[in-house]
N, C-alpha and C positions, 0 to 999 in steps of 0.2 A: 208460610214459606218465606224465608229470607232470601232476598235477591239484591243485586247490585246494579246501579245505574249511574252513569256519569254524564250522558248527554240528556239535556232537558228540553222538552217541548213546552214552552211557556204559553198557557192560554191567555189570549188577549180579549178583554171585554169588547163586544161589538156594539154596545148600546151606551157607551159613556163618551164624554168629551164633546168638543165642538166639531171635530173633523168628520164625524159620521153624519151630522145633520146641521145644516144652516138654520133650520127652524128652531133648533134647540138654543142657538146663540141669540136669535131674535127674541125668543121667549124669555131668556135670561135678562136681556137688555130692557125689553118692554116691562117685564115684571118689576125690575128695580125702579123704572121711571114711574109706573103706576103707584108703587108703594110710596115714593116720595111725594107725589101729588096728593095721595090720600092723607098722608101725615100732615101736609101743609094745609089741606082743607079742614081738618079737625083741630088745627093749631096745636099740634103735639109739641112737647118740650124738646129742647135741643138734644138732651141725652138720648131720647127715643129715636131722633133722626140719626144720631151717631151709631146706635145699635143696629138700626135697619141697614145703614150703609155698610157696616161691618159684616153683617150676615150676607148681604149681597156680594161683597168682595170674596168672602169665604167660599160661597157656591161657585163663583167664577174661577177661583184658584183651584178648587177640586176638579172641575171640568178640564181646566188647562193642564193640570197635573196628569190626568189620564192620557191626554194627548202626548205628553213628553214620555211617559212610561211606554206608550205604544211605539213611539219612534225609537226609544232605546232598545226595546225587544226586537224590533225589525232589524236594526243595525247589528245586534248581536247574532241573530239568526243568519243574516246575510254573510257576516264575517266568518261564522263557523262553517257555513255551507261552501263558501268559496275557497277558504284557506286550508281547512282541515278535513275535507271530504276524504282525502286519501288515507287518513288515520282512523276513520270510523270503522267500527267492527259490526258486522251484521247481527241483528237481533236473533234470538233463538228461533223465532217462527220463520225466519227468512233463509232456511237452509236448503235453498233450491239446487245448489251445486255441490252439496256436501252430504255428510252422514250424521244424523242425530243419534247420540248415544246416552245411555244412563247406566249407573252402577247402583248396587245396593249399599247398605251401611258398611259392609266389609270390603267395598271396592271391587266386587265381582261384576263383570259386564252382564247386564240383563236385557238391554235394548240396543239395537243397532239398525236404524232405519235409513234408507237411501233418500236422496233428494230427487228432483226432477232432472233426469239426464245424467250421463256419465261422460268424463273426458274421453277423447280418442285413445285407442290402445289399452283400454281398461275393460276387463270382462269379469263377470260374476258367476260363480258356481253356487246357486242359491241353496241347494241341498247341503253342500258342505259348509256354507256360511251359517245356515240355520242350525246345523248340528254344533258348530263351534260356539255360537252364542248360547244355545241351549245348555251347553256344559258349564256355563257361568264361570269363565276363566277370570283370573285376576287381570284387570285392565292394564296395569303397568307391565305385566308379563308379555304384552304384545310387542314391546320394543326391545331391541338388543341392548346389551350392556354398553354404555357410552365409553369411548376412549378417554383417557385422562386429559382434562383440559378442554374437552369438546362437548357439544350438545348440552350446554348449561340449562337450556329450557327444559330438558328432560328431568334434571334434578329439581328444577322449580316446580314442575308438575307433581313430582313425588312429595315435595314439601307442602304444596297446597292441599293435596289429598290427605296427607298425614295430619295437618293442622286444621282441616275443614274450612279452608278459605278459598276464595275465588282467584282465578288467574289474572283477572282484570283486563287482559287483552290477549290476542291470539299468540300462542306459543309456536315457535318454529321448530319442529321435531323431525327426526329421521322417519322414513317410512316404517310403520309397524310390521316388521317381517313376520311376526308370529300370528298375525291376523290371517285366518284361513278362509278361503273362498273368494277373496277379492284379489284378482290378478292384474298386475300392471305390466305393460310392455317396456322393456329397456331398463337401464339403471339410472340412478340419480333422482328418483322420486322422493319427495318429502311431503309433509303435511302440516297444516296450520290448525291448531287445536285450541278451543276455548273450554273452560271448565268453571262451574260454579256449584256450591253446595245446595242441597235441597233439604228443607225443614218442613215439618208439619205444623199445624196451628198450635200444638202444645210445646213446640221447641225441640221435638225429637229429630235427630239427624236421620235422614232417609238415604243419603248417598249423594252422588254427583250427577250432573248432566252437562251436556255441551254439544258442540258441533265440530266435526273433523272435516276440514277442507283438503282436497287432494291438490298438491302442487307439482306440476310436471317438471321434468328436467330443464335446466337452464339452457338458454340459446347458446349457439356457438359464439366465441369471443367477438368476432367481427360483427355478427348480427346484433348481439347484445349491446355493443358499443354504439352502433348506428341507432338502434331503437332508443337507447338511453339519451343520446345527444338530441334526437328529435323531441323526445318527451321533455327534457329539461328546457329546451328552447320554447316549446309551447307553454310550459308551466311558468317560465319567466315572463312571457308576454301577458299571460292571463293574470299573473300576480301583480304586474305593473299597472294594468288597467283597474284591477280591483282595488289596489292601494290608492289610486287617484280618486276613485268613486268614494271610498270609505273616508278619505281625508275631507272631501267636500261635504259629505253627510255629517261628519263630526263637527265641522266648522259651523254648519247650520244649527246643529244641536247645541253647541257651546254658546252660540249667540242667543238662542231661545232661552236657555237656562239662565244666562247672565242678565238678560234684560226682560224678556216677555214674562217669565215666570216669577222673577223676583219683584217686579213692579207691583202686582196686586198684593203680594205678601207684605211689602213695605207699607202699603195703604192699610191693610188689616192690622198690622202690628202698631202703626202710628196712631190710628184712630182709637184702637183699644187702649193704648197708653193714655191718650188724651181723656177718654171717658173715665179711666181709673183714677187719674190724677185730679180731674175737675169734679167728678160726681161720685167718687168712691165713698166719701163720707155720707152721702145721701142714700146710698144703697145698703142693703143688708148684707149679712155674711155670705149668703148664697149667691147674690149678684156679683160680689167681688170674687168669689170662687169661680164663677163662670168666666169672668174676664181673665183670671189667671190661667184657666184651661186654654183659652184662645191664644194667649201669649206663648204658652208651652207648646201648643200645636204648631204655631208659626215658627218657633225656634227649631222644632223637630223637622219641619219641612225644609227650612234653610239648611239643616245638617244633611238631609237627603240630597238636596241640590249640590252641595259641596262634594258629597260622595260620588254623584254622577259625573261632575266635572273632573274629579280625580281619576275616575275610570277612563274618561275620554282622553285625558292627558297621558295616562298610562299606555293606552293603545297606540299613541303616536310616537312613543319613545323607541329608538332603534334597539335591536337585540344584539348583544355582543357576548359571545361565549369565551370564557376564560376558566382556568382551573379554580374551583371553589372548595375550600375546606368546610364542608357542611357541618361537621362535628363542632368545630370551634365557633361557627356562626350560631348554631343552635344553643350552645352553652352560654354565649354572650346574650342572646335574646332571652333565654330562660332566666338569667340573673336579672336583667332589666325588668322583665315582666313581674318577677317575684317581688322586686323592690317596690313596685307600684301596686302591690296587692291591697285588697281591702282590709281596713283595720278590724281586728277581732277574728279574722279568718285564720285557720290553721295553715301554715306555710306548706306548699306542695313539694313533694319529692320529685325532682326532675332528673330523669335518667337519659343520658345521651350516649349512643354507640360511638366507638372509636373509629378513626380512619375512614370516615365517610367523605369521599371525594366525588366531584361531579363537574363536568364542563357545562357551564351555564352562565347567564347574566347575573352577576353578584347582586346588583340592586334589586332586580325583579325577584330573584330567589329569596332574598331577605324579606321581601314583602310576603311571600308565601309562608315562610316560617313564622314571621311575626303574627300573621293572622291565625294560622293553625295552632300555634303554641298559646297565644292569648285566648283563643276559644277554648282550648283544652283546660287552661287554668280557670277560666270563668265558669265553665259548666261542671267542673269538679270541685269548686270552692265550698260547696255545701255538704260534702261527704266528710266522714270522720278522719280519714287518712288519704287526702288527695295525692294522686300520683300521675305524672305525665312522662311518657316514654317516647323518645325520638330514635328511630333506628332504620335499618335497611334489611330487607328479606334476603336470605342467602341464595346463592346460585341463580341470580336473575340477570338477564341481559335484554333490555336495559335495566339498570338498577331500580328496584321498587322501594322507595322510602316510605316511612309511615310515621304518623304522630298519633299516639294512643293515650286515652285517659280513662279513668274509672268513675266518671261523673254521671250526669243525668241521662245521657244517651238519647235515643229517639226511636220511633217506630219506623221500620224500614218500608212500611206501606206508604209512607209519605216522603220517601227518599227522592222522588222526582221533583220536589220543591226545593231541595237542598241548595242547589247552585243557581237558583233563579234570582233575578233582581228583586229586592224588597220582599223576598219570601223568607218566612221564619217558622220554625217548628216549635218555638216556645214563646210565651207572651213577653212583651217588653218590660212589664213590671217584674217578672220573675228573673229574666236575664236581659239586661239592656243591650241595645244595639240597633243599627240601621237596616240590617238585612242585605248589605251590599258586599261585605268582605269576601264571602265564599265565591260570589260571582266573579270578583276580581282575581281570586286565586285560580279559578278555572281558566280564565282568559290567559293568565301568565303561563300556566302549564301547557295550554294548547299552543301558545306562540312558540314554545320550546319543542313542539312536536310530540308532547307526552299526553298522558291521560290522568285523571283523578277520579277516585271512587271512594265509597265509604261503607263500613259495616258497623252496626250498632244494635243495641237492645235497650229498651227503656229501663233506666235505673242501673244498668250494668256498664255504662261508658260507651265510647265510640272510638273508632280507629279510621283515620283518613290515609289512604294509600295514594301515592302519586309517582309518576315517572317524569323525567325532564328530557326525554329523547325518544324518538320513534324506534320501532323494532328494526327496521331496515338500516337506519343510520347507525344504530348500536352494533349491529352485526358487521357492517362495513368497517367500523372503527376497530372491532375486535380482530378482523382479518388483516389489518395493516401491520407491517413489520414494526417491531419496537424501535 
């Protein structure tokens, strides 16, 4: 079954690092002391002392690294929960206030199950509803024909079902008047609908599934304005408090990364270079190879620290929305990335859709496109005819942009690791990288109020979808007079 997921619950090791056990720190410290005393007692040579000290520092650096990763993940989880909870979409199993539905491969409705409880002024004629579902009607036939220029999300639903792709987020649709047996009191009812394709283990398309949430009519203008004012004031106060806490936590993290974590790394790298320079000729090829591996690992860890610092700096930058020509930006980035391509690789064909405009922060959006396009070029570099496509899905509000390639792809069963810090679905030897880029992309997209998700198959490429605005804000902008 192919499924999509954009929110990641990162597992954190509970038995690593110094923070979970003071005894582990003392064992590490006393172990190094005992080793040094033992080497002095047997009058070991200097190079053996250096190797023992280097190994002791490496163990300490690994344990301290797990502490920093734990802190980063805690900060990321806290930031997402405090700032973007209003944008989260309920999982399929949490349809307590809506209706779960399924269709077959021909888009006929086959399942329509209620959640726990119904809104007021809603009644159900179970016999009539059962008869309606039993007739397997076309799911799209439940909605009336949209007026020109209205209900763009209904066209988006039709597009998703025709192309067998997920909606990515809840679609704001008119009430399905053709749905028989479910009666609502009054006018103005709408529904929020999610949809995703279903596949069997052999890749056969089974149909769609999703959740339909009932949205009651809007409040009177005066009540709505009063409620919106109170809600915005409470959200502003909460956001200010959360911003102060996050800034303090990030400052502590930046200090720990710049000083506490780099210090043992400098010791490891420095003593390793001394051993290699002074005793490299006395060691065989295997010993020198081990020293080179230690130096490479230290350099890689320094790169990971730089990536984390860049992420922390990115989170502190203010967000400024202006009109951005996404098409021109994507073409420029594609040309730059192609010019830096690996020697001997076939140049990739980069296709960019025309007239892609969005209101967003130009610097942050450029980082999103740079990361997604560079990943697409990297993972498609080994195919015979690499191709990268940057475009936008039609009839979507907010606009759903995508970056698609025909490269290595990945197994969707491991999609929950995709946007995690230091999480990789391919080995570093096969495709180099730090495993931090997509985590940064997700943070930027969420700061814009949008969402990001992916679809892929091993050996058939991948497609990353993202929005840069929430559904509510996009609809409010669409209703404003030109």
